[in-house]
C-alpha positions as CSV (number, residue, x, y, z in Angstrom):
1,M,-0.2,0.1,-0.1
2,E,3.0,2.4,0.9
3,R,4.5,1.5,-2.3
4,I,1.4,2.0,-4.3
5,L,1.1,5.8,-2.7
6,S,4.8,6.5,-3.1
7,T,4.4,5.8,-6.8
8,Q,1.3,8.1,-7.0
9,R,3.2,10.9,-5.5
10,F,5.9,10.4,-7.8
11,L,3.8,10.4,-10.9
12,Q,1.9,13.6,-9.5
13,W,5.3,15.5,-9.2
14,K,6.6,14.5,-12.6
15,Q,3.2,15.8,-13.9
16,N,3.5,19.3,-12.1
17,L,7.1,19.6,-13.4
18,R,6.2,19.0,-16.9
19,I,3.4,21.9,-16.5
20,L,6.0,24.2,-15.1
21,L,8.7,23.6,-17.9
22,N,5.8,24.1,-20.6
23,R,4.6,27.4,-18.9
24,I,8.6,28.7,-18.8
25,R,8.7,27.7,-22.7
26,E,5.4,29.5,-23.3
27,N,6.6,32.8,-21.2
28,K,10.5,32.6,-21.7
29,R,10.8,36.2,-22.9
30,V,8.8,37.8,-19.5
31,L,11.2,35.6,-17.5
32,F,14.2,36.4,-19.2
33,S,13.2,40.2,-18.9
34,F,12.7,39.8,-15.2
35,L,16.1,38.3,-14.6
36,A,17.4,41.0,-16.9
37,L,15.7,43.6,-14.6
38,G,17.1,42.0,-11.6
39,F,20.5,41.8,-13.0
40,V,20.5,45.6,-13.8
41,F,19.1,46.3,-10.4
42,F,22.0,44.4,-8.7
43,L,24.4,46.0,-11.0
44,F,23.0,49.4,-9.7
45,V,23.5,48.5,-6.1
46,L,26.8,47.3,-6.6
47,C,27.7,50.7,-8.3
48,Y,26.1,52.8,-5.7
49,Y,27.5,51.4,-2.8
50,G,30.8,50.9,-4.6
51,L,30.8,54.6,-5.5
52,E,29.8,55.7,-2.0
53,F,32.6,53.5,-0.8
54,Y,35.2,54.8,-3.3
55,L,34.0,58.6,-2.6
56,R,33.8,58.1,1.3
57,N,37.3,56.7,1.3
58,Y,39.5,58.3,-1.4
59,R,37.6,61.2,-2.9
60,I,36.4,63.0,0.1
61,P,38.6,63.9,3.0
62,L,36.2,63.5,5.9
63,V,39.0,64.0,8.5
64,K,40.2,67.6,7.0
65,L,36.5,68.4,6.4
66,R,36.0,67.8,9.9
67,K,38.6,70.2,11.1
68,V,37.4,72.7,8.3
69,V,34.0,72.5,9.6
70,A,34.9,73.2,13.3
71,S,37.4,75.8,12.7
72,T,35.1,77.6,10.3
73,I,32.4,78.0,12.8
74,N,35.0,78.9,15.5
75,Q,36.5,81.7,13.4
76,E,33.4,83.2,12.1
77,L,31.5,83.0,15.2
78,G,33.9,82.9,18.1
79,K,32.1,79.8,19.7
80,A,33.4,76.3,20.7
81,V,32.3,73.4,18.5
82,D,32.1,69.9,18.7
83,I,31.3,67.3,16.2
84,G,30.1,63.7,17.1
85,V,30.4,62.0,13.8
86,L,31.2,63.0,10.2
87,D,29.9,60.6,7.4
88,F,29.1,60.5,4.0
89,S,26.0,59.0,1.9
90,L,25.2,59.4,-1.6
91,R,21.6,60.2,-1.0
92,E,22.4,62.6,1.7
93,G,25.8,63.9,0.9
94,L,27.8,65.2,4.0
95,I,26.5,64.0,7.3
96,I,27.3,65.6,10.8
97,E,26.0,63.7,13.7
98,D,25.5,65.2,17.1
99,L,26.6,68.7,16.4
100,V,26.9,71.2,19.3
101,V,28.3,74.8,19.5
102,S,28.7,76.6,22.7
103,N,27.7,80.0,23.6
104,E,31.1,80.9,25.1
105,E,34.7,80.0,23.6
106,D,34.9,76.8,25.4
107,F,32.4,74.3,27.2
108,S,33.2,74.9,30.7
109,F,29.8,76.5,31.4
110,N,27.9,74.0,29.7
111,D,26.0,76.8,27.9
112,H,25.0,75.3,24.2
113,M,23.9,77.7,21.6
114,L,23.1,74.9,19.1
115,K,22.4,71.1,19.4
116,V,21.6,69.2,16.2
117,K,20.9,65.5,15.9
118,K,22.2,65.6,12.4
119,V,22.9,67.9,9.6
120,T,23.6,67.1,6.2
121,F,25.4,68.8,3.0
122,R,24.4,68.3,-0.5
123,L,27.0,69.0,-2.9
124,S,27.0,70.3,-6.3
125,S,29.6,67.7,-7.8
126,Y,31.3,64.8,-6.2
127,F,34.3,65.1,-8.8
128,K,34.9,68.8,-9.0
129,D,37.7,69.9,-7.1
130,S,36.0,72.8,-5.7
131,P,32.4,71.6,-5.0
132,T,29.6,73.8,-3.6
133,V,27.1,73.3,-0.9
134,E,23.9,73.3,-2.6
135,R,21.6,72.4,0.3
136,I,22.0,72.1,4.3
137,D,19.3,70.0,6.1
138,F,19.3,70.4,9.9
139,Y,17.3,67.8,11.7
140,S,15.8,68.5,15.3
141,P,17.9,71.5,16.0
142,Q,17.9,73.2,19.3
143,L,18.8,77.0,18.8
144,V,19.5,79.2,22.1
145,L,20.6,82.6,21.3
146,N,21.2,85.5,23.5
147,D,20.1,88.9,22.8
148,D,23.2,89.6,20.6
149,R,22.6,91.9,17.7
150,G,25.9,91.6,16.4
151,L,25.8,87.8,16.2
152,R,22.1,87.9,14.8
153,D,23.3,90.4,12.0
154,R,26.3,88.1,11.1
155,L,23.9,85.0,10.6
156,I,21.6,87.0,8.4
157,S,24.3,88.3,6.4
158,Y,25.6,85.2,6.0
159,A,22.3,83.7,4.9
160,Q,21.8,86.6,2.4
161,T,25.5,86.5,1.0
162,S,26.5,83.0,1.0
163,K,25.7,80.8,-2.3
164,L,23.5,78.0,-0.6
165,K,20.4,77.7,-2.5
166,D,18.3,75.8,0.1
167,I,18.5,75.8,3.8
168,R,15.9,73.5,5.6
169,F,15.2,73.1,9.2
170,H,13.1,70.1,10.3
171,D,11.4,69.8,13.7
172,A,13.3,73.3,15.0
173,K,13.1,74.7,18.5
174,L,14.5,78.1,19.2
175,T,14.9,80.1,22.2
176,V,15.9,83.6,22.2
177,K,17.0,85.2,25.9
178,Q,17.7,88.6,27.2
179,A,19.2,88.5,30.7
180,D,16.9,86.4,32.7
181,T,14.1,87.0,30.3
182,T,12.8,84.4,27.9
183,L,12.0,86.4,24.5
184,V,11.2,83.6,22.3
185,D,10.7,80.1,23.1
186,W,9.4,77.6,20.3
187,K,8.3,74.5,22.4
188,E,6.9,72.8,19.1
189,G,9.1,71.5,16.4
190,W,9.0,73.7,13.3
191,D,9.6,73.2,9.7
192,I,11.7,76.1,8.1
193,D,12.6,76.4,4.5
194,L,15.1,79.0,3.1
195,V,15.4,78.8,-0.8
196,R,17.5,81.0,-2.9
197,K,15.8,82.3,-6.1
198,N,16.0,85.1,-8.4
199,K,18.3,86.9,-6.1
200,R,16.0,86.6,-3.1
201,L,15.9,84.3,-0.4
202,F,12.4,83.1,0.3
203,L,11.1,81.8,3.5
204,K,8.5,79.5,4.7
205,Y,7.9,78.0,8.1
206,N,5.0,76.0,10.0
207,N,4.7,73.9,12.9
208,G,2.2,71.2,11.3
209,W,-1.0,71.2,9.4
210,F,-2.7,74.6,9.9
211,W,-6.3,73.0,8.8
212,V,-6.4,70.6,11.8
213,P,-9.0,72.0,14.1
214,N,-8.2,73.0,17.7
215,T,-4.5,72.7,17.5
216,T,-1.8,75.3,18.2
217,R,-0.4,76.4,14.5
218,V,1.9,79.0,12.7
219,K,2.7,79.2,9.4
220,G,4.3,81.9,7.2
221,E,5.8,82.5,4.0
222,G,7.9,85.7,2.4
223,Y,11.5,86.9,1.2
224,F,14.3,88.9,1.8
225,S,16.6,90.5,-0.7
226,E,20.4,89.1,-1.2
227,S,21.9,92.6,-1.3
228,N,19.5,94.9,0.8
229,L,19.0,94.1,4.4
230,D,16.0,96.5,4.3
231,D,14.2,94.8,1.3
232,F,11.9,92.1,2.8
233,Q,8.4,90.8,3.0
234,F,6.5,88.2,5.1
235,E,3.3,87.1,5.7
236,F,2.3,85.0,9.0
237,F,-0.8,83.0,10.4
238,W,-1.4,82.2,14.0
239,K,-4.0,79.8,15.2
240,N,-4.2,79.4,19.1
241,F,-0.7,80.5,19.5
242,P,0.6,80.8,23.1
243,S,2.2,84.4,23.5
244,E,4.9,82.9,25.8
245,E,6.8,81.3,22.6
246,A,7.1,85.2,21.2
247,I,6.5,87.4,24.0
248,L,8.6,90.1,22.7
249,L,6.7,90.2,19.4
250,T,3.3,90.0,21.4
251,N,4.5,93.1,23.5
252,F,5.3,94.8,20.5
253,L,2.1,94.3,18.5
254,F,0.1,95.0,22.0
255,G,2.0,98.1,22.8
256,S,2.4,96.8,26.5
257,Q,3.6,94.0,28.9
258,V,1.6,90.9,28.0
259,Q,1.9,87.9,30.7
260,S,0.3,85.5,28.5
261,A,-2.2,85.3,25.9
262,V,-3.7,82.9,23.1
263,L,-3.5,84.6,19.6
264,T,-5.3,83.8,16.4
265,G,-5.0,85.9,13.5
266,E,-2.4,87.2,10.8
267,G,-0.3,89.8,9.9
268,K,2.3,91.2,7.2
269,I,5.5,92.9,7.8
270,S,7.4,94.4,4.7
271,S,10.1,96.8,4.0
272,S,11.5,98.3,0.6
273,P,13.2,101.8,-0.7
274,N,10.0,102.7,-2.0
275,T,7.3,102.1,0.9
276,G,9.5,101.9,3.7
277,F,9.1,99.5,7.0
278,V,5.0,98.7,7.4
279,I,3.3,96.4,9.4
280,D,-0.2,95.5,9.0
281,G,-2.2,92.9,10.8
282,D,-5.4,91.6,12.6
283,L,-5.1,89.3,15.8
284,E,-7.7,88.2,18.2
285,F,-6.5,87.8,21.9
286,E,-8.2,85.1,24.1
287,N,-7.4,84.2,27.9
288,S,-5.3,87.3,28.1
289,F,-3.4,88.2,31.4
290,I,-2.0,91.8,30.7
291,I,-0.2,93.9,33.4
292,L,-2.0,97.3,33.4
293,P,0.2,100.3,32.4
294,F,1.2,102.7,35.3
295,F,-0.7,100.0,37.6
296,E,2.0,97.3,37.7
297,N,-0.1,95.5,40.9
298,Y,-3.1,95.2,38.9
299,L,-3.8,92.9,35.8
300,L,-6.4,92.3,32.8
301,E,-7.5,88.7,33.6
302,G,-9.1,86.0,31.1
303,F,-9.9,89.0,28.8
304,R,-10.6,88.5,25.2
305,F,-10.6,91.2,22.5
306,R,-9.5,91.8,18.9
307,E,-6.6,94.2,17.7
308,K,-6.2,95.8,14.5
309,F,-2.8,97.4,13.9
310,H,-0.8,99.2,11.7
311,F,3.0,100.2,12.1
312,T,5.6,102.2,10.0
313,K,8.8,103.8,10.9
314,E,7.0,107.2,12.0
315,L,3.7,105.7,13.4
316,E,2.0,103.0,15.5
317,E,-1.8,102.8,15.2
318,R,-3.6,100.3,17.2
319,E,-7.4,99.6,17.5
320,F,-8.8,97.5,20.1
321,F,-12.4,96.0,20.0
322,G,-14.5,94.2,22.4
323,N,-18.3,93.4,22.8
324,E,-19.0,96.8,24.3
325,F,-15.7,99.0,23.8
326,Q,-13.6,100.4,21.0
327,I,-10.4,102.0,21.9
328,K,-7.9,103.8,19.2
329,S,-4.4,104.4,20.1
330,Q,-1.8,106.4,17.9
331,V,1.7,107.2,18.4
332,A,3.9,109.3,16.2
333,T,7.6,109.7,16.1
334,V,8.9,113.2,14.9
335,F,12.6,112.9,14.4
336,G,14.7,115.9,14.7
337,K,17.6,117.2,16.8
338,E,15.6,115.1,19.6
339,T,13.0,112.2,18.8
340,L,9.6,113.4,20.1
341,L,6.4,111.1,20.5
342,H,2.8,112.4,20.0
343,R,0.1,109.9,21.2
344,K,-3.6,110.0,20.6
345,L,-6.1,108.0,22.6
346,E,-9.8,107.6,21.7
347,F,-12.0,105.3,23.5
348,Q,-15.7,104.5,23.8
349,I,-16.7,102.2,26.4
350,T,-20.3,101.5,26.7
351,E,-20.3,98.8,29.2
352,L,-17.2,99.1,31.7
353,E,-18.3,96.0,33.5
354,D,-17.1,94.3,30.7
355,I,-13.7,95.6,31.2
356,F,-13.3,95.7,35.0
357,E,-15.1,92.2,36.0
358,H,-11.8,91.2,34.2
359,I,-9.5,93.4,36.6
360,T,-7.6,92.0,39.5
361,D,-4.6,92.6,41.7
362,I,-1.8,90.3,41.5
363,S,-3.1,87.9,44.3
364,G,-6.1,87.5,42.6
365,L,-8.4,88.2,45.6
366,F,-9.2,92.2,45.0
367,R,-11.9,93.1,42.4
368,F,-12.9,96.4,41.0
369,P,-16.7,96.2,40.1
370,L,-17.1,99.4,38.2
371,F,-20.0,100.0,35.8
372,G,-21.2,102.7,33.4
373,E,-20.2,104.4,30.5
374,L,-17.1,106.2,29.6
375,H,-16.2,108.0,26.4
376,G,-13.3,110.7,25.5
377,N,-10.1,111.5,24.0
378,L,-6.6,112.3,24.8
379,E,-3.8,113.8,23.1
380,V,-0.1,113.8,24.8
381,K,2.6,115.7,22.8
382,E,6.2,115.9,23.8
383,T,7.2,119.6,23.3
384,G,10.9,119.4,23.4
385,D,11.1,122.0,26.3
386,K,12.5,120.2,29.5
387,N,10.4,122.2,31.7
388,K,7.1,121.6,30.0
389,W,7.9,118.5,28.3
390,F,4.0,117.3,27.6
391,S,1.4,119.2,26.5
392,I,-2.0,117.4,27.1
393,T,-5.3,118.1,25.7
394,G,-8.5,116.1,25.7
395,E,-11.7,115.4,27.5
396,V,-13.3,112.6,29.5
397,K,-17.0,111.9,29.9
398,G,-18.6,109.2,32.0
399,S,-22.5,108.5,32.7
400,E,-24.2,106.0,35.1
401,L,-21.0,105.1,37.0
402,K,-21.3,102.9,39.7
403,L,-19.0,101.2,41.9
404,A,-20.5,98.0,43.4
405,S,-18.0,97.2,46.3
406,S,-18.4,95.9,49.9
407,L,-15.6,98.8,51.0
408,F,-17.1,101.8,49.1
409,A,-20.4,102.6,47.4
410,L,-20.9,104.8,44.5
411,E,-23.9,105.3,42.3
412,N,-25.4,107.0,39.5
413,G,-21.9,109.1,38.7
414,K,-21.3,111.7,36.3
415,L,-17.8,112.6,35.3
416,Y,-16.6,115.3,33.2
417,L,-12.7,116.3,33.2
418,Q,-11.3,118.6,30.3
419,W,-7.6,119.1,29.6
420,K,-7.0,122.7,28.1
421,P,-4.1,123.3,25.8
422,N,-2.2,125.2,28.3
423,N,-2.0,122.1,30.6
424,E,-5.0,123.5,32.6
425,W,-7.7,121.2,33.6
426,E,-11.3,121.2,35.0
427,L,-13.1,118.5,36.7
428,S,-16.6,117.8,37.9
429,I,-18.0,114.7,39.4
430,D,-21.6,114.3,40.7
431,S,-22.8,110.9,42.4
432,E,-24.6,109.5,45.2
433,T,-21.8,108.3,47.7
434,F,-23.2,105.7,50.1
435,G,-26.6,106.8,48.8
436,K,-26.6,110.2,49.4
437,P,-25.9,113.0,47.1
438,S,-22.2,114.4,46.5
439,H,-20.4,116.7,44.3
440,L,-16.8,116.9,43.6
441,V,-15.3,120.1,41.2
442,G,-12.3,122.1,40.9
443,A,-9.8,123.0,38.5
444,G,-6.1,122.9,38.4
445,S,-2.9,122.8,36.2
446,A,0.0,120.3,35.7
447,D,3.3,120.6,34.0
448,F,5.7,117.5,33.5
449,S,9.5,118.4,33.3
450,R,12.0,115.9,32.1
451,S,15.1,115.0,34.4
452,K,17.8,112.6,33.9
453,K,18.6,109.5,36.4
454,T,22.2,108.4,37.3
455,D,21.8,105.6,34.7
456,G,21.4,108.0,31.8
457,T,17.4,107.4,31.4
458,F,14.9,110.0,31.8
459,Y,12.0,110.6,34.1
460,Y,9.2,113.2,34.2
461,P,8.3,114.8,37.7
462,M,4.8,116.4,37.8
463,S,4.5,120.0,39.1
464,S,0.7,120.8,39.9
465,K,-1.7,123.2,41.3
466,T,-4.9,121.7,42.3
467,K,-7.9,123.3,44.2
468,L,-11.1,120.8,44.7
469,K,-14.3,121.3,46.6
470,F,-16.3,118.3,47.9
471,Q,-19.8,118.6,49.2
472,S,-22.5,116.0,50.4
473,T,-25.6,116.5,51.9
474,E,-24.9,113.8,54.5
475,L,-22.0,111.7,55.5
476,T,-22.2,108.6,58.0
477,A,-18.9,107.7,59.5
478,N,-19.5,104.0,59.9
479,D,-20.3,103.4,56.6
480,W,-16.2,103.8,56.0
481,K,-15.6,101.3,58.8
482,P,-15.3,98.4,56.3
483,L,-12.7,100.4,53.5
484,Y,-10.8,101.1,57.1
485,E,-10.7,97.7,58.1
486,D,-9.5,96.7,54.8
487,W,-6.5,99.2,55.0
488,K,-5.8,98.1,58.6
489,K,-5.7,94.3,57.4
490,D,-3.3,95.4,54.2
491,T,-1.2,97.4,57.0
492,M,-0.8,94.8,59.2
493,E,0.4,92.1,56.6
494,E,2.7,94.6,55.0
495,I,4.1,95.1,58.7
496,R,4.3,91.5,59.2
497,E,6.1,90.6,56.1
498,R,8.5,93.4,56.3
499,Q,9.3,91.7,59.8
500,E,9.7,88.3,58.5
501,K,11.6,89.1,55.4
502,L,13.9,92.0,56.9
503,I,12.9,94.4,54.0
504,P,15.1,97.4,54.3
505,E,13.6,101.0,54.8
506,E,13.7,103.1,51.4
507,Y,14.3,106.7,51.8
508,F,10.7,108.3,51.2
509,Y,12.4,111.4,49.5
510,Q,13.9,108.7,47.1
511,T,10.6,106.9,46.1
512,K,8.9,107.4,42.8
513,L,5.9,108.6,44.5
514,Y,7.5,111.5,46.0
515,K,10.0,112.4,43.1
516,Y,7.4,111.8,40.3
517,F,4.2,113.5,41.9
518,L,4.6,115.1,45.6
519,E,7.8,117.0,45.4
520,S,6.0,119.8,43.6
521,M,2.7,119.3,44.3
522,N,0.2,122.1,45.5
523,F,-3.0,120.5,46.4
524,D,-6.2,121.9,48.2
525,L,-9.4,120.2,48.8
526,S,-12.0,121.9,50.9
527,I,-14.9,119.7,52.4
528,H,-18.7,120.5,53.3
529,I,-20.7,118.1,54.9
530,T,-24.6,119.4,55.5
531,N,-25.1,116.6,58.0
532,F,-22.7,114.5,59.8
533,F,-23.9,111.3,61.6
534,A,-22.0,108.8,63.6
535,Y,-23.5,105.7,62.4
536,Q,-26.9,104.8,60.8
537,G,-30.0,105.9,63.1
538,S,-28.0,108.3,65.2
539,K,-28.9,111.7,65.5
540,S,-27.4,114.8,63.3
541,L,-24.0,116.2,64.8
542,G,-24.6,119.1,62.6
543,E,-22.4,120.6,60.0
544,S,-19.0,119.3,59.1
545,K,-16.3,121.2,57.5
546,G,-12.7,120.4,56.7
547,N,-9.6,120.6,54.1
548,L,-6.9,118.6,53.0
549,V,-3.7,120.5,51.6
550,V,-0.5,119.0,50.4
551,K,2.2,121.8,49.8
552,D,6.1,122.3,50.2
553,G,6.7,118.8,51.1
554,R,3.7,119.1,54.1
555,F,0.6,117.0,54.5
556,S,-2.5,118.3,56.6
557,L,-6.0,117.0,56.9
558,N,-8.4,118.5,59.2
559,L,-11.9,118.1,59.5
560,G,-14.5,118.9,62.0
561,L,-16.9,115.9,63.0
562,G,-20.2,117.7,63.5
563,N,-19.9,119.8,66.7
564,V,-17.0,121.9,67.4
565,D,-15.5,119.8,69.9
566,S,-15.1,116.6,67.7
567,K,-12.6,116.9,65.3
568,L,-9.9,115.0,63.3
569,S,-6.3,116.2,62.5
570,V,-3.4,114.6,60.3
571,V,-0.1,116.2,59.8
572,S,2.9,115.2,58.2
573,Y,6.0,116.4,56.7
574,F,7.4,114.1,54.1
575,A,10.2,115.9,52.5
576,S,12.8,113.9,54.2
577,K,14.6,110.8,54.4
578,T,12.5,109.6,57.3
579,P,9.0,111.7,57.3
580,N,7.2,112.5,60.5
581,F,3.7,111.7,61.1
582,S,1.0,112.8,63.7
583,F,-2.8,111.9,64.2
584,N,-4.9,113.5,66.6
585,L,-8.5,112.5,67.0
586,N,-10.9,114.7,69.7
587,L,-14.3,113.1,70.3
588,K,-16.9,114.8,72.7
589,E,-20.1,112.9,73.7
590,Y,-19.9,111.3,70.5
591,P,-22.3,108.6,69.7
592,W,-21.0,105.2,69.6
593,S,-22.7,101.9,68.4
594,D,-20.1,98.9,68.4
595,P,-18.2,97.2,71.3
596,W,-15.1,99.2,72.1
597,M,-13.1,96.7,74.0
598,N,-13.3,93.1,74.9
599,V,-12.3,92.0,78.4
600,C,-12.5,88.2,79.3
601,G,-14.8,87.3,76.1
602,T,-16.8,90.0,77.5
603,E,-17.8,93.2,75.0
604,W,-17.9,96.4,76.5
605,K,-20.2,98.7,74.6
606,P,-20.7,102.2,75.4
607,N,-23.3,104.6,73.9
608,Q,-20.9,107.8,74.2
609,V,-17.5,108.2,73.9
610,N,-15.0,111.2,75.1
611,L,-11.7,110.6,73.5
612,D,-8.2,112.4,73.1
613,Y,-6.0,110.4,71.2
614,S,-2.5,111.2,69.8
615,F,-0.1,109.2,67.6
616,N,3.3,110.3,66.7
617,S,5.9,108.7,64.6
618,I,8.6,108.7,62.0
619,G,9.2,106.4,59.2
620,S,8.8,105.9,55.2
621,D,6.7,102.8,55.5
622,Y,4.1,101.6,58.0
623,Y,6.6,99.0,59.7
624,M,8.9,101.9,60.7
625,L,5.9,104.1,61.6
626,H,4.6,101.2,64.0
627,K,7.8,100.3,65.1
628,D,8.7,104.1,66.5
629,A,5.3,105.1,67.5
630,R,4.4,107.2,70.4
631,T,0.8,106.7,71.4
632,S,-1.4,108.0,74.2
633,Y,-4.8,109.0,74.8
634,S,-7.2,109.9,77.6
635,L,-10.8,107.9,77.3
636,K,-14.2,108.1,78.6
637,L,-16.7,105.4,77.8
638,F,-20.4,106.2,78.8
639,G,-23.3,103.9,79.4
640,V,-21.1,100.9,78.9
641,N,-23.1,97.7,78.7
642,L,-21.6,94.0,79.2
643,K,-22.7,90.9,77.1
644,D,-22.5,87.9,79.5
645,G,-19.2,86.3,79.1
646,D,-16.2,84.7,81.2
647,L,-15.9,87.5,83.5
648,I,-19.8,87.3,84.5
649,S,-20.2,83.4,84.3
650,K,-16.7,82.7,86.0
651,G,-16.2,85.2,88.6
652,N,-15.8,84.0,92.2
653,M,-17.7,87.4,93.6
654,E,-21.0,89.2,93.2
655,L,-20.8,91.1,90.0
656,L,-24.5,92.0,89.4
657,A,-23.4,95.7,89.5
658,F,-21.6,95.2,86.2
659,K,-24.5,94.5,84.6
660,K,-26.2,97.5,84.8
661,P,-24.6,100.5,82.3
662,F,-21.6,102.1,83.8
663,D,-19.0,104.5,82.9
664,I,-15.2,103.8,82.6
665,E,-12.3,106.3,82.0
666,F,-8.6,105.7,81.7
667,T,-5.4,107.2,80.1
668,L,-3.4,105.2,77.9
669,N,0.0,105.3,77.0
670,R,2.1,102.7,74.8
671,Y,5.5,101.7,75.0
672,S,7.1,99.2,72.4
673,D,4.1,96.3,72.2
674,M,2.6,97.0,75.6
675,D,-0.3,99.5,76.5
676,Y,-0.3,100.9,80.0
677,L,-3.5,102.0,81.5
678,S,-3.2,104.8,84.4
679,D,-5.7,106.6,86.3
680,V,-8.5,103.6,85.7
681,V,-12.1,104.7,87.2
682,L,-15.3,102.8,86.9
683,S,-18.3,104.6,88.1
684,S,-22.2,104.0,88.5
685,E,-24.8,104.0,91.1
686,Q,-23.5,100.8,92.4
687,L,-19.6,101.1,91.2
688,D,-17.1,103.1,92.6
689,L,-13.6,101.7,91.5
690,K,-10.3,102.9,90.7
691,G,-6.9,101.2,89.4
692,Y,-4.6,100.5,87.0
693,G,-3.6,98.0,84.4
694,N,-1.9,97.2,81.0
695,N,-3.0,95.3,77.7
696,K,-0.5,93.2,75.5
697,N,-1.6,91.8,72.6
698,G,-5.5,92.2,73.3
699,N,-4.8,90.5,76.9
700,Y,-5.7,93.0,79.6
701,Q,-4.4,92.9,83.3
702,M,-6.3,95.2,85.4
703,T,-6.2,95.6,89.1
704,L,-9.3,97.8,91.0
705,Y,-10.2,98.7,94.3
706,G,-13.1,100.4,95.9
707,L,-17.0,100.0,96.3
708,I,-18.9,97.4,94.1
709,G,-22.3,97.5,95.5
710,E,-22.1,97.7,99.2
711,T,-19.0,95.5,99.4
712,R,-15.6,97.4,99.6
713,G,-12.6,95.8,98.4
714,S,-10.2,95.1,95.7
715,F,-9.6,92.5,92.8
716,A,-7.7,91.8,89.7
717,V,-8.3,90.7,86.6
718,S,-6.2,88.7,84.3
719,E,-6.5,87.3,80.8
720,E,-3.9,84.9,79.3
721,E,-4.0,82.1,76.7
722,N,-7.8,82.5,76.3
723,K,-8.1,82.1,80.3
724,C,-9.8,84.7,82.4
725,L,-8.6,84.6,86.2
726,I,-10.5,87.0,89.0
727,K,-9.0,87.4,92.0
C-alpha cells in the first residue's frame, strides 16, 4: 500500500514539473526580462555602494573636512564646536551627527547655542576640485540665542551673501533670551525652508497642518533680498498660538506688557526702498493676562478682544475691539534734533463692567466692580521743552457710573474732565456716595518736566496746582468702616512681611511717588458736609467742614466731626529721609454703636465716647511708623453695657453691679508692644472703682479697688491664653 502511494506522488510531481516547464517555454521572454531587470538592479546597487565607498574613502577627505567645519564655525562665530560623527552617503551627502556649538569660547559653562542631531550637506558635484554646497538640512535642531545683535546680523548676512540655494530646518526649536528674560520660546518643532531664487531668499515655515481644528498652529512665508537688508516681506498666520513662545513680538504688537495670551490672526511685515517699513495685521487675544500700564500691581485677567494694527517707521496705530468697547491708539514719532513722540487715544466704552470684571490685583483676590459708560479722547505731545515736556489736551465723559464694592459705594456717577491746551484742567463729578448726593468740582494745572537719572534714563516729575471742593448732604462715619478695616488688614500684613523678610527701609524722598508727584505738588481740597452722622440711626451732629492740603512737602488734613468739640487732624512733613507723622482725634460725647473693647470674652459697648487720641511717629513705611510710634490717649466711655461672658460667668464674687450701665475712663500710653493704663475709674450708682492695668496683644491685666455695691475691696482681672482669672 505504501509503495502504491509513493508511486502516485512521484507521478504527480512529474506531471507538475512538466506543466511548469511548458509554462516557462511559453513565457520565456517575460522570465528573461525579470532576470535581466534583477541583474541590472543588482549592478545598480553594486555601483551605488561601490561609488559611495570610493567617494567616502578616496575622494572626500572626511578628517580634513571635520577640522575645516570646526575651525570655520570657531572663526566666524567665536564659539567652541564639538562634532560627534562625520560621515558621507550618496543620498544625503556629507553628514554631521551630534553637532554642538557653545555660547562661549569653550564648554566649561555647559551653555549651548546649538544642538543638532543630524546635519546633511548636499554638494553640487562629487568630482570637482571645489564643489559648492547646494543644500543644508538640520534635523531636530535646538537653537538658544542670547540677545546679541552682532551675532544676529552676522547670521542674517551669511544667509543672504552665501551661495547656498537651500537651507531647511526640520522639527526646529528656538529660544531667545535677554539676561534672565525669555523673549522667544518655540516649544513645538517648526519646519523652516530657506530657498534662494532670483536674487531673493524665500522663507517658508510652519509647525504642522494649519487646517487641523483645535490645535496650536503657526505658518508663514516671505522673502528678503540678497543685496539689501531693508528689502523684505513676510506674512504670518497664527492659530491658538501661546504668547509665551514669542513674548517680545506679542508685547510689541499689543503695545504693553502681556503676561500670557492665546493669539489667532494674521499679519504682514514688509520693507522696501519705496514704501519703507510697514506692519499690518489683525489679531484676536483670548484668555489674556495683561499687566495694566502705570498700575503694575493690577492685571487684566482672562480677557478676550481683537486688535487691528498698522505700524510704520514714524507711526504706530492700534485699534482694540470688544463686545462693548472700542479703543484707538496712535503714537507718532517726530524725528529731529531730538526724537519726540505724539500720542493720541480715543475710547468708547459703553459697558465698563465688561472690562473691569476682568481686572484684579496680582493676588487675584481684589476685584474692582465698576459699571457705567466712559467716552473720551486724549492727546499727549512731547514738546522738547524740558520744563514743560508734555502738552496735554482732551476730555473724558462718564455717565451712570457705579462702584459695587463692599468697601465703598458709589452710584449714578457723572464725570467730566477736560484738559486745555495750556495744561490746565477742569473736573466735575456728581454721584451718590453711600446713597447720599455728593459733588466734587475743581480745576488746576499740571506741568511735566524732564530730568535725567544717574543711569542716563529720563523721568518726568509733575509740578501741579489743584483746588477742589467736595460737598455732600450727608456723611455717616460708620459707612467708611469696611474701607478702614481693609486698609488696617493690608497694613498689618505689610508690617508682618517686612518683619519676617527683613526688607530694608527706603528713604521716602527717593521713592517714585515722591519724585514723580509729591515733590512739586500744591493740592487743596475743601470739604463741606451738611449733616454728619456717627452711624446709621444716630442723630445729626450738625455741619462738618474741613480741608486737605499738600504743599511744600507737607500734608495736613483737618476735619470737624459735626459739633465743634469733635475733630480729626493729620499732619505729616514727608520731604525728608524719614517723614514725621502725627494723627490726632478728639471726640466729645460722640455717639457710639460698636463694642469698644473685649475683656475676658465680654464685649464692652458704650453709647457715647470722649476721646483725646494722639499718635506720633517717623518712618517711610508702615513698619517703621509702627515700630517708632508714640501713642497716648485719654478715654471715657459712657453707658457701657456688658454682654454675658467669662467675666460674669466665672467670677468668684458678686458682679451684678456690672450688669447695669456704667462709665469707665482711663489714660493709655503705649511703649513698645505694651499698652499701660493709668487712672482707671469705673463709676455708676453701684460702682466706684479705681486702679491701673495694661494690655498686651489684646490681653488685659487690671487691678481695681473700691466699692462694688455695698462691698468694699479690691480684685484683679487677668487674661492669658484664652483664660480669665479674677481674684
